[in-house]
C-alpha positions in Angstrom: 133.9 -28.1 146.2 131.4 -29.1 143.7 130.4 -25.4 143.1 133.9 -24.6 142.3 134.2 -27.5 140.0 131.2 -26.3 138.1 132.6 -22.9 138.1 135.9 -24.0 136.5 134.0 -25.9 133.9 132.0 -22.9 133.0 135.2 -21.0 132.4 136.7 -23.7 130.3 133.7 -24.0 128.3 133.6 -20.2 127.8 137.1 -20.3 126.5 135.7 -22.1 123.5 138.3 -24.9 123.4 135.6 -27.6 123.2 134.1 -26.3 120.0 136.4 -27.4 117.5 136.1 -30.8 115.6 139.7 -31.5 116.2 139.5 -31.1 120.1 136.3 -33.3 120.2 137.7 -36.1 118.1 140.9 -36.3 120.1 138.9 -36.6 123.2 137.0 -39.4 122.0 140.2 -41.1 120.5 141.9 -40.8 123.9 139.0 -42.1 125.9 138.9 -45.2 123.6 142.5 -46.0 124.0 142.4 -45.4 127.8 139.4 -47.8 128.0 141.3 -50.5 126.0 144.4 -49.9 128.3 142.3 -50.8 131.3 140.0 -53.4 130.0 141.1 -56.0 132.3 140.7 -53.8 135.4 137.2 -52.7 134.3 136.3 -56.6 134.2 137.6 -57.1 137.5 135.8 -54.3 139.1 132.5 -55.4 137.4 133.2 -59.0 138.8 133.6 -57.6 142.2 130.5 -55.3 142.2 128.2 -57.7 140.3 129.8 -61.0 139.7 129.9 -60.5 136.0 132.0 -62.7 134.0 134.7 -61.6 131.6 132.3 -62.1 128.4 129.4 -60.5 129.9 131.4 -57.6 131.1 132.7 -57.1 127.6 129.5 -57.9 125.6 127.2 -55.7 127.8 129.5 -52.9 129.0 133.0 -52.5 127.5 132.2 -53.5 124.1 129.1 -51.4 123.9 130.9 -48.2 124.8 133.9 -49.0 122.5 131.0 -49.4 119.7 129.5 -46.2 120.5 132.9 -44.4 120.6 133.9 -45.9 117.2 130.6 -44.8 115.8 131.0 -41.3 117.1 134.5 -40.8 115.9 133.5 -41.8 112.4 130.5 -39.7 112.0 131.5 -36.7 114.3 132.6 -34.4 111.3 129.2 -35.0 109.4 127.2 -34.4 112.7 128.9 -31.0 113.1 128.4 -29.8 109.6 125.8 -27.1 108.9 122.7 -28.6 107.7 120.8 -27.0 104.8 117.0 -26.3 105.0 114.6 -25.3 102.5 113.6 -21.7 102.4 109.9 -20.6 102.0 109.2 -18.6 99.0 108.1 -15.6 101.1 111.6 -15.3 102.3 113.1 -15.0 98.8 116.0 -14.3 98.2 117.8 -16.1 101.4 119.1 -19.4 102.4 118.4 -21.3 105.5 120.4 -23.7 107.6 120.8 -25.3 111.0 124.0 -25.1 113.2 124.3 -27.5 116.2 126.1 -25.8 119.3 127.0 -27.5 122.7 124.8 -26.7 125.6 127.6 -25.9 128.0 128.0 -27.9 131.3 126.0 -31.1 131.7 125.6 -33.7 134.4 125.5 -37.4 133.7 124.1 -39.6 136.7 124.4 -43.3 136.1 123.0 -46.4 137.9 124.6 -49.5 139.4 123.3 -52.3 137.3 125.4 -51.4 134.2 127.6 -49.1 136.0 130.3 -48.7 133.4 128.1 -48.7 130.2 125.5 -46.4 131.5 128.1 -43.8 132.6 130.2 -43.8 129.6 127.6 -44.1 126.7 126.0 -40.7 127.6 129.4 -39.2 128.1 130.3 -40.0 124.5 127.3 -38.0 123.2 128.2 -35.0 125.5 131.8 -35.0 124.4 130.8 -35.3 120.8 128.5 -32.3 121.1 131.3 -30.2 122.6 130.2 -29.9 126.1 132.0 -30.0 129.7 130.8 -32.9 131.7 130.3 -33.9 135.4 129.9 -37.6 135.7 128.3 -39.1 138.8 128.8 -42.8 138.8 126.6 -45.1 141.1 127.5 -45.3 144.7 126.6 -49.0 145.0 129.1 -50.1 142.4 132.1 -48.8 144.2 134.8 -50.7 142.4 133.4 -49.6 139.0 132.9 -46.1 140.1 136.6 -46.0 141.1 137.9 -47.2 137.8 135.7 -44.7 135.9 137.4 -41.9 137.9 140.9 -43.5 137.2 140.1 -43.6 133.3 138.4 -40.3 133.0 141.2 -38.6 135.3 143.9 -39.9 133.1 142.1 -38.8 129.9 140.8 -35.2 130.9 141.5 -32.3 133.1 138.6 -31.7 135.7 137.8 -28.4 134.1 136.6 -30.5 130.9 135.4 -33.9 132.3 135.2 -34.5 136.0 134.0 -37.5 138.3 132.0 -36.8 141.4 132.1 -40.0 143.8 129.7 -40.5 146.8 126.1 -41.3 147.6 123.0 -39.3 148.5 124.8 -36.3 150.0 126.7 -35.7 146.8 123.7 -36.4 144.6 121.7 -33.9 146.5 124.5 -31.2 146.3 124.9 -31.7 142.6 121.2 -31.3 141.8 121.2 -28.0 143.8 123.5 -26.8 141.2 122.7 -25.1 137.7 123.4 -27.3 134.8 122.7 -26.8 131.2 121.4 -30.3 130.9 120.9 -33.3 133.2 121.0 -37.1 131.9 119.7 -39.5 134.5 119.5 -43.3 134.4 117.7 -45.0 137.3 114.5 -45.7 139.2 111.2 -43.9 138.5 111.2 -42.5 142.2 114.7 -40.8 142.0 113.9 -39.7 138.5 110.9 -37.6 139.9 113.2 -36.0 142.3 115.7 -35.1 139.5 113.2 -33.5 137.4 111.8 -31.6 140.3 115.2 -30.2 141.2 116.0 -29.4 137.7 112.8 -27.5 137.1 114.0 -24.9 139.5 116.5 -23.8 137.1 114.5 -24.7 134.1 117.3 -27.3 133.2 116.3 -29.8 130.5 116.5 -33.3 131.5 116.6 -36.9 129.9 115.2 -39.6 132.3 116.1 -43.3 131.5 113.7 -45.2 133.8 112.1 -48.5 133.9 108.8 -50.2 134.6 107.2 -53.6 134.2 108.3 -54.6 130.6 106.0 -57.5 129.2 107.2 -60.5 127.2 104.2 -62.0 125.2 104.5 -65.5 123.5 101.7 -66.5 121.3 100.9 -69.9 119.9 102.5 -69.1 116.5 106.0 -68.5 118.2 109.1 -70.8 117.7 108.9 -71.9 121.3 112.2 -73.5 121.5 114.0 -70.3 120.2 111.7 -68.0 122.3 112.5 -69.9 125.5 116.2 -69.5 124.8 116.0 -65.8 124.2 113.6 -65.1 127.0 116.0 -67.0 129.4 119.0 -64.7 128.0 117.1 -61.4 128.5 115.5 -62.1 131.7 118.5 -63.6 133.7 121.2 -61.5 131.9 123.1 -59.6 135.0 120.8 -61.8 137.3 117.7 -59.8 136.2 119.1 -56.6 137.0 118.4 -54.9 133.7 116.0 -52.0 133.1 114.7 -53.5 129.9 114.6 -57.1 131.0 111.5 -59.1 130.6 109.7 -58.2 134.0 106.7 -60.7 133.4 105.6 -63.4 130.9 102.3 -63.4 129.1 102.1 -66.7 127.3 99.0 -68.0 125.3 97.2 -70.8 127.3 97.3 -73.2 124.3 101.3 -73.4 124.6 101.9 -72.4 128.2 103.1 -76.0 129.5 105.1 -76.6 126.3 106.9 -73.2 126.6 107.5 -73.4 130.3 109.2 -77.0 129.7 111.5 -75.5 127.0 112.2 -72.5 129.4 113.2 -74.6 132.2 115.6 -76.6 129.9 117.3 -73.6 128.6 117.7 -72.1 132.0 119.4 -75.3 133.2 121.7 -75.2 130.1 122.8 -71.7 130.7 123.3 -71.8 134.5 123.5 -75.5 135.5 121.4 -77.6 137.9 122.9 -75.6 140.9 123.1 -71.9 139.7 124.0 -70.8 143.4 127.3 -72.9 142.9 127.9 -71.5 139.5 130.9 -69.1 139.5 129.6 -67.8 136.2 126.5 -66.8 137.6 126.2 -63.3 139.1 124.8 -61.9 142.2 122.6 -59.1 143.6 124.2 -55.8 144.1 123.7 -55.6 147.8 121.9 -57.1 150.9 119.0 -54.5 150.7 118.0 -55.3 147.1 118.7 -59.1 148.0 116.0 -59.1 150.7 113.7 -57.0 148.7 113.8 -59.7 145.9 113.6 -62.5 148.0 110.6 -61.0 149.6 108.7 -61.2 146.1 109.0 -65.0 145.8 105.8 -66.8 146.7 106.8 -70.3 147.5 103.3 -71.6 146.9 103.6 -70.4 143.4 107.2 -71.2 142.5 107.5 -74.0 140.0 111.2 -73.5 139.4 114.2 -72.2 141.3 113.4 -70.2 144.4 116.6 -70.8 146.3 118.9 -68.1 147.5 122.2 -67.7 149.6 122.5 -64.6 151.5 126.2 -65.0 152.0 126.9 -64.8 148.1 123.8 -62.6 147.6 122.8 -65.0 144.9 119.2 -66.0 143.9 118.3 -68.7 141.5 116.4 -68.2 138.4 113.0 -68.4 139.5 109.6 -69.0 137.7 106.3 -68.1 139.4 103.2 -69.7 137.9 99.4 -68.8 138.4 100.3 -65.3 139.2 97.6 -62.7 139.4 97.8 -59.0 139.0 97.2 -58.7 142.7 100.3 -60.5 143.8 103.2 -58.5 145.3 105.5 -59.5 142.4 103.2 -57.6 140.0 103.1 -54.5 142.2 106.7 -53.1 141.4 109.5 -53.6 138.9 111.3 -56.8 139.8 114.8 -56.0 138.9 115.9 -59.4 139.8 115.9 -63.2 138.6 112.1 -63.8 138.9 109.7 -64.4 136.1 106.0 -64.2 137.0 103.8 -66.2 134.3 100.4 -65.0 133.4 98.3 -66.3 130.6 95.8 -65.1 127.8 93.7 -66.7 125.2 93.3 -63.8 122.9 95.7 -61.0 122.0 93.1 -58.4 122.9 93.4 -59.9 126.7 97.2 -59.8 126.6 97.0 -56.1 125.3 94.4 -55.3 128.2 96.9 -56.6 130.8 99.7 -54.7 129.3 97.8 -51.6 129.4 96.8 -52.0 132.9 100.4 -50.8 133.7 102.0 -47.6 133.1 103.8 -47.6 129.6 106.9 -49.8 129.9 110.3 -49.2 128.8 110.4 -52.2 126.7 108.1 -54.9 125.3 108.9 -58.1 123.7 106.5 -60.1 121.3 107.3 -63.7 120.2 104.8 -64.4 117.3 105.1 -65.2 113.8 101.5 -63.9 113.1 101.9 -60.5 111.2 98.6 -59.3 112.2 99.4 -59.8 115.9 102.7 -58.0 115.5 101.1 -55.1 113.8 98.2 -55.1 116.3 100.7 -54.8 119.2 102.9 -52.0 117.4 99.9 -49.9 116.7 98.0 -50.2 119.7 100.4 -50.5 122.6 102.9 -47.7 123.6 106.2 -48.8 125.0 109.8 -47.2 124.9 111.2 -49.8 122.3 111.6 -53.5 122.1 111.9 -56.6 119.9 109.7 -59.1 117.8 111.2 -62.5 118.4 113.9 -61.5 120.7 114.7 -59.7 123.8 117.2 -56.9 125.0 119.0 -56.2 121.7 117.1 -53.2 120.3 119.4 -51.1 122.7 122.6 -52.5 121.5 122.9 -50.4 118.4 124.1 -46.8 117.4 121.8 -46.8 114.3 118.6 -46.1 116.5 117.7 -44.2 119.6 116.9 -45.9 123.0 114.6 -44.2 125.5 111.3 -44.4 127.3 107.9 -43.1 127.2 105.6 -41.7 129.9 106.6 -43.2 133.3 109.3 -45.1 131.8 111.2 -41.9 130.9 111.8 -39.4 128.2 114.6 -38.4 125.8 116.4 -40.8 123.3 120.1 -41.3 122.9 122.7 -43.6 121.1 124.7 -42.6 118.1 123.6 -39.3 116.3 120.7 -39.0 118.8 123.2 -38.6 121.7 125.0 -35.9 119.8 121.5 -34.1 119.2 120.4 -34.7 122.8 123.4 -32.7 124.1 123.2 -30.1 121.4 121.1 -27.0 120.7 120.0 -26.7 117.0 120.2 -23.0 115.9 117.9 -22.2 113.0 119.3 -19.5 110.7 117.9 -17.7 107.9 120.8 -15.8 105.9 119.0 -12.9 103.8 120.7 -11.3 100.7 120.7 -7.6 100.4 120.1 -7.0 96.7 116.4 -7.9 96.8 114.2 -6.4 99.7 110.5 -7.0 98.9 108.6 -4.0 100.3 105.4 -6.2 100.9 106.2 -6.7 104.6 106.7 -3.2 105.5 104.2 -0.6 106.8 102.0 1.1 105.6 100.0 -1.9 104.9 97.2 -2.1 102.3 94.6 -4.4 100.8 97.2 -4.9 97.7 100.0 -6.0 100.0 97.5 -8.3 102.0 96.6 -9.8 98.8 100.2 -10.5 97.8 101.0 -11.9 101.3 98.0 -14.3 100.9 99.6 -15.7 97.7 102.9 -16.4 99.6 101.2 -17.8 102.8 98.2 -20.0 101.7 
């Protein structure tokens, strides 16, 4: 079935129908209208799968996709235009330009934590670039996967954009097929499998993974504001965010004051009893619930720590006096637990961050420009914020992606279009001048002329 689906998409792509500006723009407009039509159903599915409120579902999923669609619709024509390039004097008389062409049939594999946004955002780029697309939504987010299939099925024929539902068996079968590009968002372990399978067909891949993203707070930070923004970034979606602050590095001088503010902000956002708060989400399933609970060391828990297996809810939790040898520092948490480590100098903080693989995100709360520049210049990470969390990915004007173990490839806005395109470099040579210097037989005189051009 999957083989037939891809075969049909290759035939449709070969027809050339996806190449025109009007076809691509119409597809994007139709997708946007259909999402708006099913907005309430999408919210309902996200509530069932992850306990997301209507506001959070729009802010972090639906609205993000609509914004990306609006940006693509507005800029698509300029993205598709030939781009002029400078021509070396040695190639006189000619002109140079770059033409973007679609890659062909591409696969988008999305995760369960932001199941709507992380399936549709890459799709916008793939459609804009003129590809046929197979979307594989997350199996854990069953309700959202179904509404994605419903929306895309209403918008497009399967020979153009198709949705494949299922779990590991379907994932494995998809990865055995030959695609022209694979876009994967998920864990490092599965990302390695995707890259290995893709290599057999020399298929290029984008991997959006994760890691232990640090949050550094120094003595110059506005502690009240920092506490509010850390609480937002860490406990958004109950900590199930690939760019959530994974651990806190706070300067010893301000540790106690900052933690006092942080606790107050958590209570303001989620109440004294977050397990009873209907606006506070839940862990995706029992497997992940038990894994996260296993990371809570009761001897180091200074806030929260409670959990309800029936509702799969875990309180926002702070662990103090954490060391690098603790279990919570050995893996990406992906849940509402914030381990606290301390430092005296920024060099100490840098050393701790560098003891891990390069993170997907880094957050620095500091009003010291020297400290800001030091971290930016000396620490490698995918992207991040100074004096905030999370928001660096909520823009179509910059790319989002990892580095090293946290992934590779960057998307959003024009970068999504570029990601799913191939840029053909073209030199158009005119016939009325044909310099003989490059042709045999060669001589010292010709070599001298060539050196004049190619120094």
